[in-house]
N, CA, C and O of each residue as an XYZ file, in Angstrom:
640
protein
N       5.601    -14.998      9.512
C       5.449    -13.571      9.671
C       4.079    -13.164      9.140
O       3.862    -13.087      7.931
N       3.199    -12.917     10.031
C       1.824    -12.583      9.673
C       1.650    -11.063      9.727
O       1.985    -10.424     10.725
N       1.129    -10.505      8.658
C       0.822     -9.077      8.605
C      -0.678     -8.918      8.826
O      -1.489     -9.570      8.167
N      -1.033     -8.041      9.763
C      -2.441     -7.704      9.989
C      -2.573     -6.223      9.666
O      -1.935     -5.377     10.293
N      -3.409     -5.922      8.681
C      -3.478     -4.562      8.154
C      -4.914     -4.217      7.800
O      -5.657     -5.049      7.279
N      -5.293     -2.988      8.089
C      -6.605     -2.488      7.665
C      -6.378     -1.296      6.751
O      -5.465     -0.496      6.957
N      -7.236     -1.195      5.725
C      -7.118     -0.136      4.714
C      -8.372      0.714      4.702
O      -9.481      0.222      4.911
N      -8.174      2.017      4.452
C      -9.276      2.963      4.425
C      -9.062      3.959      3.301
O      -7.925      4.294      2.969
N     -10.148      4.429      2.719
C     -10.066      5.565      1.815
C      -9.855      6.812      2.671
O     -10.107      6.799      3.876
N      -9.398      7.870      2.049
C      -9.109      9.118      2.752
C      -9.935     10.208      2.095
O      -9.934     10.321      0.869
N     -10.648     11.022      2.888
C     -11.563     12.002      2.297
C     -11.108     13.459      2.400
O     -11.859     14.364      2.034
N      -9.883     13.700      2.895
C      -9.327     15.058      2.858
C      -7.814     14.948      2.898
O      -7.272     13.876      3.166
N      -7.133     16.049      2.632
C      -5.669     16.008      2.670
C      -5.106     16.531      3.998
O      -3.941     16.923      4.061
N      -5.914     16.540      5.046
C      -5.471     16.997      6.366
C      -4.318     16.150      6.901
O      -3.525     16.635      7.708
N      -4.213     14.898      6.467
C      -3.120     14.023      6.908
C      -1.751     14.622      6.580
O      -0.778     14.365      7.289
N      -1.668     15.419      5.508
C      -0.378     15.998      5.120
C       0.168     16.918      6.202
O       1.377     16.947      6.434
N      -0.703     17.668      6.866
C      -0.274     18.570      7.942
C       0.136     17.794      9.189
O       0.931     18.281      9.993
N      -0.405     16.588      9.349
C      -0.121     15.774     10.532
C       1.069     14.832     10.331
O       1.562     14.252     11.299
N       1.532     14.672      9.102
C       2.595     13.712      8.801
C       3.926     14.145      9.413
O       4.268     15.328      9.403
N       4.671     13.178      9.946
C       5.998     13.473     10.480
C       7.098     13.180      9.469
O       8.247     13.570      9.677
N       6.759     12.495      8.368
C       7.688     12.312      7.256
C       6.922     11.777      6.059
O       5.785     11.320      6.178
N       7.571     11.843      4.901
C       6.989     11.261      3.693
C       8.120     10.773      2.804
O       9.265     11.199      2.948
N       7.791      9.879      1.888
C       8.786      9.385      0.944
C       8.103      9.001     -0.358
O       6.935      8.613     -0.379
N       8.851      9.117     -1.432
C       8.381      8.740     -2.760
C       8.645      7.252     -2.948
O       9.712      6.763     -2.577
N       7.693      6.533     -3.516
C       7.811      5.089     -3.705
C       7.496      4.731     -5.155
O       6.519      5.209     -5.732
N       8.342      3.882     -5.728
C       8.070      3.260     -7.030
C       8.093      1.757     -6.784
O       9.001      1.245     -6.129
N       7.103      1.055     -7.303
C       7.086     -0.383     -7.081
C       6.461     -1.104     -8.269
O       5.655     -0.553     -9.018
N       6.867     -2.344     -8.403
C       6.333     -3.202     -9.440
C       6.215     -4.619     -8.909
O       6.645     -4.907     -7.792
N       5.636     -5.498     -9.704
C       5.386     -6.863     -9.266
C       6.049     -7.848    -10.222
O       5.799     -7.835    -11.428
N       6.903     -8.706     -9.654
C       7.490     -9.792    -10.422
C       6.460    -10.895    -10.608
O       6.496    -11.633    -11.592
N       5.540    -11.000     -9.652
C       4.442    -11.962     -9.717
C       3.256    -11.357     -8.969
O       3.411    -10.878     -7.846
N       2.091    -11.376     -9.577
C       0.910    -10.796     -8.930
C      -0.266    -11.767     -8.909
O      -1.422    -11.348     -8.971
N       0.028    -13.060     -8.823
C      -1.040    -14.050     -8.709
C      -1.747    -13.872     -7.376
O      -1.154    -13.392     -6.410
N      -3.025    -14.262     -7.327
C      -3.824    -14.096     -6.118
C      -3.215    -14.819     -4.916
O      -3.260    -14.306     -3.798
N      -2.649    -15.998     -5.138
C      -2.119    -16.803     -4.036
C      -0.793    -16.283     -3.491
O      -0.420    -16.597     -2.361
N      -0.074    -15.483     -4.295
C       1.187    -14.900     -3.836
C       1.578    -13.738     -4.728
O       1.376    -13.764     -5.942
N       2.139    -12.725     -4.100
C       2.683    -11.609     -4.874
C       4.147    -11.427     -4.488
O       4.537    -11.632     -3.338
N       4.937    -11.041     -5.470
C       6.344    -10.729     -5.243
C       6.551     -9.307     -5.734
O       6.453     -9.023     -6.927
N       6.841     -8.416     -4.789
C       6.913     -6.985     -5.070
C       8.353     -6.486     -4.963
O       9.120     -6.921     -4.104
N       8.696     -5.563     -5.858
C       9.961     -4.834     -5.796
C       9.611     -3.381     -5.516
O       8.733     -2.811     -6.162
N      10.305     -2.782     -4.546
C       9.999     -1.388     -4.175
C      11.297     -0.597     -4.032
O      12.290     -1.082     -3.490
N      11.256      0.636     -4.536
C      12.357      1.586     -4.355
C      11.822      2.798     -3.610
O      10.764      3.334     -3.941
N      12.577      3.223     -2.589
C      12.206      4.405     -1.836
C      13.446      4.989     -1.178
O      14.233      4.257     -0.578
N      13.628      6.297     -1.285
C      14.721      6.987     -0.591
C      16.070      6.284     -0.697
O      16.774      6.104      0.297
N      16.413      5.894     -1.906
C      17.701      5.240     -2.182
C      17.855      3.881     -1.518
O      18.977      3.406     -1.340
N      16.748      3.250     -1.149
C      16.747      1.887     -0.630
C      15.866      1.042     -1.528
O      14.995      1.558     -2.228
N      16.099     -0.249     -1.503
C      15.272     -1.179     -2.249
C      14.765     -2.283     -1.349
O      15.387     -2.605     -0.337
N      13.628     -2.866     -1.718
C      13.037     -3.938     -0.923
C      12.418     -4.972     -1.853
O      11.891     -4.638     -2.914
N      12.490     -6.217     -1.442
C      11.837     -7.320     -2.126
C      10.877     -7.930     -1.110
O      11.285     -8.290     -0.006
N       9.605     -8.046     -1.481
C       8.569     -8.497     -0.554
C       7.746     -9.613     -1.191
O       7.370     -9.539     -2.361
N       7.478    -10.640     -0.403
C       6.605    -11.730     -0.816
C       5.399    -11.717      0.110
O       5.551    -11.702      1.332
N       4.195    -11.723     -0.472
C       2.962    -11.760      0.313
C       2.141    -12.961     -0.113
O       2.082    -13.305     -1.293
N       1.506    -13.597      0.869
C       0.675    -14.761      0.610
C      -0.785    -14.390      0.420
O      -1.135    -13.212      0.341
N      -1.617    -15.390      0.348
C      -3.051    -15.227      0.176
C      -3.654    -14.586      1.425
O      -3.281    -14.938      2.544
N      -4.577    -13.656      1.241
C      -5.251    -13.004      2.368
C      -6.188    -13.972      3.070
O      -6.715    -14.907      2.467
N      -6.381    -13.726      4.363
C      -7.342    -14.510      5.147
C      -8.754    -14.230      4.648
O      -8.960    -13.332      3.830
N      -9.722    -14.992      5.136
C     -11.119    -14.811      4.730
C     -11.609    -13.395      5.022
O     -12.407    -12.847      4.262
N     -11.137    -12.799      6.119
C     -11.548    -11.441      6.480
C     -10.856    -10.386      5.620
O     -11.306     -9.242      5.550
N      -9.751    -10.776      4.960
C      -8.983     -9.826      4.165
C      -8.059     -8.966      4.994
O      -7.435     -8.049      4.461
N      -7.951     -9.237      6.302
C      -7.156     -8.388      7.188
C      -5.740     -8.902      7.428
O      -4.871     -8.125      7.823
N      -5.489    -10.179      7.202
C      -4.153    -10.699      7.491
C      -3.665    -11.625      6.384
O      -4.445    -12.240      5.657
N      -2.332    -11.696      6.290
C      -1.694    -12.608      5.346
C      -0.213    -12.694      5.657
O       0.345    -11.845      6.351
N       0.418    -13.746      5.123
C       1.853    -13.921      5.273
C       2.567    -12.792      4.537
O       2.159    -12.398      3.445
N       3.647    -12.271      5.148
C       4.481    -11.273      4.480
C       5.929    -11.492      4.891
O       6.235    -11.655      6.072
N       6.819    -11.495      3.898
C       8.256    -11.587      4.123
C       8.903    -10.478      3.308
O       8.574    -10.290      2.137
N       9.828     -9.740      3.928
C      10.484     -8.631      3.225
C      11.953     -8.595      3.574
O      12.347     -8.872      4.707
N      12.765     -8.246      2.580
C      14.192     -8.064      2.811
C      14.658     -6.828      2.046
O      14.134     -6.499      0.982
N      15.647     -6.158      2.609
C      16.200     -4.987      1.931
C      17.207     -5.447      0.886
O      18.003     -6.352      1.135
N      17.167     -4.824     -0.277
C      18.146     -5.037     -1.344
C      18.713     -3.670     -1.690
O      18.149     -2.648     -1.299
N      19.805     -3.639     -2.407
C      20.393     -2.343     -2.753
C      19.471     -1.586     -3.722
O      18.640     -2.182     -4.408
N      19.639     -0.291     -3.756
C      18.865      0.557     -4.672
C      19.088      0.106     -6.111
O      18.142      0.034     -6.895
N      20.337     -0.198     -6.456
C      20.656     -0.622     -7.827
C      20.015     -1.969     -8.161
O      19.543     -2.172     -9.280
N      19.998     -2.892     -7.191
C      19.335     -4.178     -7.429
C      17.835     -3.980     -7.647
O      17.249     -4.583     -8.547
N      17.220     -3.136     -6.825
C      15.781     -2.873     -6.966
C      15.490     -2.238     -8.319
O      14.514     -2.592     -8.981
N      16.330     -1.309     -8.724
C      16.158     -0.639    -10.022
C      16.218     -1.667    -11.165
O      15.423     -1.607    -12.102
N      17.156     -2.595    -11.077
C      17.287     -3.635    -12.103
C      16.088     -4.573    -12.078
O      15.574     -4.950    -13.131
N      15.639     -4.952    -10.891
C      14.483     -5.845    -10.777
C      13.209     -5.183    -11.284
O      12.353     -5.859    -11.853
N      13.066     -3.881    -11.090
C      11.869     -3.180    -11.583
C      11.725     -3.309    -13.093
O      10.611     -3.325    -13.618
N      12.854     -3.401    -13.790
C      12.806     -3.554    -15.252
C      12.256     -4.921    -15.663
O      11.829     -5.097    -16.804
N      12.264     -5.884    -14.750
C      11.760     -7.232    -15.035
C      10.296     -7.419    -14.639
O       9.705     -8.464    -14.909
N       9.720     -6.414    -14.006
C       8.366     -6.536    -13.458
C       7.295     -6.582    -14.542
O       7.502     -6.172    -15.684
N       6.142     -7.100    -14.130
C       4.965     -7.104    -14.988
C       4.610     -5.658    -15.340
O       5.006     -4.739    -14.623
N       3.875     -5.443    -16.426
C       3.454     -4.076    -16.773
C       2.610     -3.455    -15.659
O       1.899     -4.156    -14.939
N       2.699     -2.136    -15.531
C       1.858     -1.414    -14.581
C       2.523     -1.103    -13.262
O       2.099     -1.607    -12.222
N       3.559     -0.281    -13.281
C       4.208      0.110    -12.033
C       3.341      1.071    -11.237
O       2.524      1.809    -11.787
N       3.542      1.039     -9.929
C       2.834      1.916     -9.001
C       3.772      3.046     -8.584
O       4.925      2.811     -8.224
N       3.256      4.277     -8.639
C       3.995      5.446     -8.158
C       3.136      6.124     -7.100
O       1.941      6.342     -7.295
N       3.772      6.457     -5.966
C       3.008      7.091     -4.899
C       3.927      7.824     -3.945
O       5.137      7.603     -3.926
N       3.328      8.703     -3.150
C       4.021      9.333     -2.032
C       3.364      8.805     -0.781
O       2.142      8.848     -0.641
N       4.187      8.302      0.137
C       3.680      7.761      1.398
C       3.946      8.771      2.513
O       5.069      9.242      2.697
N       2.884      9.088      3.248
C       2.947      9.970      4.407
C       2.790      9.122      5.660
O       1.948      8.225      5.707
N       3.598      9.403      6.669
C       3.548      8.675      7.938
C       2.921      9.588      8.992
O       3.413     10.686      9.253
N       1.816      9.110      9.597
C       1.042      9.933     10.523
C       0.819      9.170     11.827
O       0.286      8.061     11.818
N       1.229      9.767     12.947
C       0.955      9.171     14.257
C      -0.523      9.304     14.592
O      -1.144     10.338     14.343
N      -1.072      8.234     15.162
C      -2.458      8.238     15.657
C      -2.466      7.376     16.909
O      -2.568      6.152     16.825
N      -2.360      8.007     18.059
C      -2.274      7.252     19.305
C      -1.019      6.415     19.320
O       0.082      6.930     19.123
N      -1.181      5.107     19.557
C      -0.041      4.183     19.632
C       0.345      3.628     18.260
O       1.259      2.809     18.165
N      -0.325      4.055     17.216
C      -0.111      3.497     15.881
C       0.383      4.566     14.902
O       0.371      5.764     15.183
N       0.810      4.078     13.759
C       1.193      4.952     12.659
C       0.365      4.558     11.437
O       0.348      3.399     11.025
N      -0.316      5.545     10.873
C      -0.996      5.335      9.595
C      -0.007      5.644      8.485
O       0.723      6.633      8.553
N       0.019      4.800      7.464
C       0.771      5.058      6.244
C      -0.257      5.454      5.200
O      -1.103      4.647      4.816
N      -0.184      6.696      4.741
C      -1.169      7.227      3.800
C      -0.503      7.345      2.434
O       0.465      8.087      2.267
N      -1.029      6.607      1.461
C      -0.463      6.585      0.116
C      -1.293      7.442     -0.826
O      -2.477      7.189     -1.052
N      -0.641      8.459     -1.368
C      -1.233      9.317     -2.386
C      -0.656      8.853     -3.726
O       0.540      9.001     -3.978
N      -1.506      8.298     -4.573
C      -1.050      7.677     -5.810
C      -0.891      8.701     -6.930
O      -1.562      9.732     -6.961
N       0.022      8.381     -7.849
C       0.284      9.201     -9.032
C       0.083      8.347    -10.282
O      -0.326      7.189    -10.207
N       0.379      8.944    -11.419
C       0.296      8.204    -12.676
C      -1.104      7.717    -12.950
O      -2.061      8.481    -12.832
N      -1.239      6.461    -13.311
C      -2.523      5.867    -13.677
C      -3.475      5.714    -12.491
O      -4.662      5.451    -12.684
N      -2.965      5.876    -11.267
C      -3.807      5.762    -10.070
C      -4.024      7.105     -9.385
O      -4.493      7.157     -8.248
N      -3.682      8.195    -10.080
C      -3.870      9.530     -9.505
C      -5.338      9.750     -9.147
O      -6.241      9.356     -9.886
N      -5.553     10.387     -7.999
C      -6.901     10.623     -7.511
C      -7.285      9.664     -6.396
O      -8.297      9.863     -5.723
N      -6.483      8.625     -6.198
C      -6.753      7.640     -5.153
C      -5.790      7.859     -3.995
O      -4.585      8.002     -4.205
N      -6.318      7.885     -2.775
C      -5.509      7.984     -1.560
C      -6.030      6.949     -0.577
O      -7.220      6.909     -0.265
N      -5.118      6.113     -0.094
C      -5.466      5.023      0.809
C      -4.596      5.104      2.058
O      -3.387      5.319      1.968
N      -5.217      4.930      3.226
C      -4.499      4.878      4.501
C      -4.495      3.442      4.996
O      -5.511      2.748      4.936
N      -3.333      3.000      5.488
C      -3.197      1.652      6.030
C      -2.667      1.738      7.452
O      -1.896      2.637      7.789
N      -3.089      0.796      8.276
C      -2.590      0.702      9.635
C      -2.292     -0.761      9.924
O      -3.118     -1.634      9.655
N      -1.100     -1.031     10.477
C      -0.738     -2.390     10.858
C      -1.086     -2.585     12.322
O      -0.832     -1.721     13.162
N      -1.676     -3.745     12.612
C      -2.146     -4.042     13.956
C      -1.536     -5.352     14.451
O      -0.989     -6.125     13.665
N      -1.634     -5.592     15.748
C      -1.132     -6.850     16.304
C      -2.229     -7.904     16.390
O      -1.939     -9.084     16.586
N      -3.486     -7.491     16.245
C      -4.626     -8.417     16.225
C      -5.721     -7.825     15.345
O      -5.850     -6.604     15.249
N      -6.502     -8.679     14.709
C      -7.550     -8.192     13.807
C      -8.583     -7.328     14.516
O      -9.172     -6.440     13.899
N      -8.812     -7.574     15.805
C      -9.815     -6.810     16.551
C      -9.213     -5.712     17.434
O      -9.890     -5.169     18.308
N      -7.941     -5.392     17.200
C      -7.276     -4.346     17.987
C      -7.956     -2.992     17.789
O      -8.305     -2.620     16.669
N      -8.135     -2.273     18.874
C      -8.735     -0.938     18.841
C      -7.652      0.077     18.467
O      -6.504     -0.052     18.892
N      -8.018      1.085     17.671
C      -7.072      2.131     17.277
C      -7.820      3.441     17.093
O      -9.031      3.457     16.868
N      -7.080      4.538     17.192
C      -7.672      5.865     16.990
C      -7.966      6.063     15.505
O      -7.198      5.633     14.644
N      -9.095      6.722     15.220
C      -9.468      6.989     13.830
C      -9.425      8.498     13.579
O     -10.291      9.230     14.058
N      -8.432      8.960     12.840
C      -8.332     10.391     12.533
C      -9.547     10.892     11.745
O     -10.227     10.113     11.078
N      -9.807     12.182     11.829
C     -10.979     12.788     11.178
C     -10.941     12.632      9.652
O     -11.995     12.594      9.016
N      -9.760     12.544      9.063
C      -9.634     12.451      7.606
C      -9.827     11.024      7.077
O      -9.833     10.804      5.865
N      -9.983     10.055      7.990
C     -10.144      8.663      7.584
C     -11.542      8.430      7.025
O     -12.537      8.815      7.639
N     -11.611      7.800      5.861
C     -12.885      7.528      5.212
C     -13.321      6.080      5.395
O     -12.926      5.432      6.364
N     -14.133      5.567      4.468
C     -14.667      4.205      4.577
C     -13.573      3.141      4.513
O     -12.559      3.310      3.836
N     -13.798      2.054      5.226
C     -12.840      0.942      5.212
C     -12.973      0.144      3.913
O     -14.078     -0.118      3.440
N     -11.821     -0.236      3.347
C     -11.788     -1.039      2.121
C     -10.913     -2.287      2.300
O     -10.490     -2.904      1.323
N     -10.646     -2.650      3.568
C      -9.862     -3.859      3.842
C     -10.528     -5.046      3.168
O     -11.751     -5.182      3.194
N      -9.723     -5.894      2.570
C     -10.258     -7.102      1.957
C     -10.897     -6.897      0.603
O     -11.356     -7.864     -0.006
N     -10.943     -5.664      0.107
C     -11.482     -5.412     -1.238
C     -10.314     -5.462     -2.224
O      -9.526     -4.519     -2.286
N     -10.191     -6.538     -2.989
C      -9.022     -6.751     -3.844
C      -8.695     -5.599     -4.792
O      -7.522     -5.382     -5.097
N      -9.693     -4.857     -5.267
C      -9.387     -3.799     -6.244
C      -8.475     -2.723     -5.657
O      -7.862     -1.960     -6.404
N      -8.376     -2.653     -4.312
C      -7.507     -1.666     -3.660
C      -6.111     -2.203     -3.344
O      -5.269     -1.457     -2.844
N      -5.849     -3.484     -3.623
C      -4.507     -4.020     -3.433
C      -3.600     -3.397     -4.492
O      -4.016     -3.212     -5.635
N      -2.381     -3.080     -4.120
C      -1.445     -2.497     -5.084
C      -1.238     -3.404     -6.290
O      -1.101     -2.926     -7.416
N      -1.215     -4.711     -6.054
C      -1.018     -5.636     -7.176
C      -2.168     -5.533     -8.182
O      -1.957     -5.691     -9.385
N      -3.374     -5.268     -7.695
C      -4.524     -5.101     -8.594
C      -4.511     -3.713     -9.242
O      -4.878     -3.572    -10.408
N      -4.090     -2.693     -8.493
C      -4.007     -1.341     -9.058
C      -2.984     -1.280    -10.186
O      -3.091     -0.431    -11.071
N      -1.995     -2.169    -10.165
C      -1.013     -2.198    -11.253
C      -1.634     -2.766    -12.528
O      -1.193     -2.435    -13.628
N      -2.664     -3.625    -12.391
C      -3.326     -4.235    -13.547
C      -4.565     -3.462    -13.981
O      -4.850     -3.352    -15.174
N      -5.293     -2.931    -13.016
C      -6.533     -2.206    -13.281
C      -6.470     -0.869    -12.541
O      -7.066     -0.726    -11.473
N      -5.753      0.110    -13.097
C      -5.536      1.385    -12.417
C      -6.828      2.166    -12.159
O      -7.817      2.033    -12.879
N      -6.778      2.963    -11.131
C      -7.913      3.771    -10.689
C      -8.497      4.620    -11.820
O      -9.715      4.764    -11.914
N      -7.647      5.179    -12.673
C      -8.132      6.025    -13.776
C      -9.030      5.261    -14.750
O      -9.795      5.873    -15.496
N      -8.944      3.934    -14.749
C      -9.749      3.128    -15.666
C     -11.060      2.659    -15.050
O     -11.890      2.071    -15.743
N     -11.255      2.909    -13.770
C     -12.494      2.467    -13.120
C     -13.668      3.257    -13.666
O     -13.582      4.473    -13.834
N     -14.744      2.579    -13.937
C     -15.952      3.244    -14.438
C     -16.593      4.073    -13.315
O     -17.090      5.174    -13.553
N     -16.574      3.533    -12.095
C     -17.129      4.233    -10.950
C     -16.010      4.567     -9.999
O     -15.323      3.671     -9.509
N     -15.816      5.828     -9.731
C     -14.767      6.270     -8.799
C     -15.340      6.384     -7.398
O     -16.506      6.732     -7.213
N     -14.504      6.086     -6.416
C     -14.942      6.195     -5.020
C     -15.032      7.649     -4.610
O     -14.328      8.496     -5.160
N     -15.903      7.950     -3.638
C     -16.052      9.360     -3.202
C     -14.816      9.866     -2.485
O     -14.779     11.020     -2.058
């Protein structure tokens, strides 16, 4: 199961008016090594366990496996996670044939908003909404596993 994803910074909150739904997400990492991450996520009374592999050289694709677990199981697993949980609200926005998932971070990552789009090929063409900012695909500091260890509020230089 190969995930192909591109990430972008967001330079306005116009995506909120375009979103067709949103959900609150809490997540933590049971393992956040570079070669593999194991994530626990809770959202809307559902839980998920996700394993991700090492990113490709381009930073656009990697192995991903996910399964749904009960909300109570996810809640229990979150207590076992490494320090530095991620809190965010995810907005879902249609853009042509694709859906952007826009994450507005809270807590230690407040002030950071990242949009992600999943594609079927690394060179797939997609519509770019006006609120989409610079691409940060493949930049490890924007991975959630890294944001849990080195939160945005601690960065010496903040992105525009």
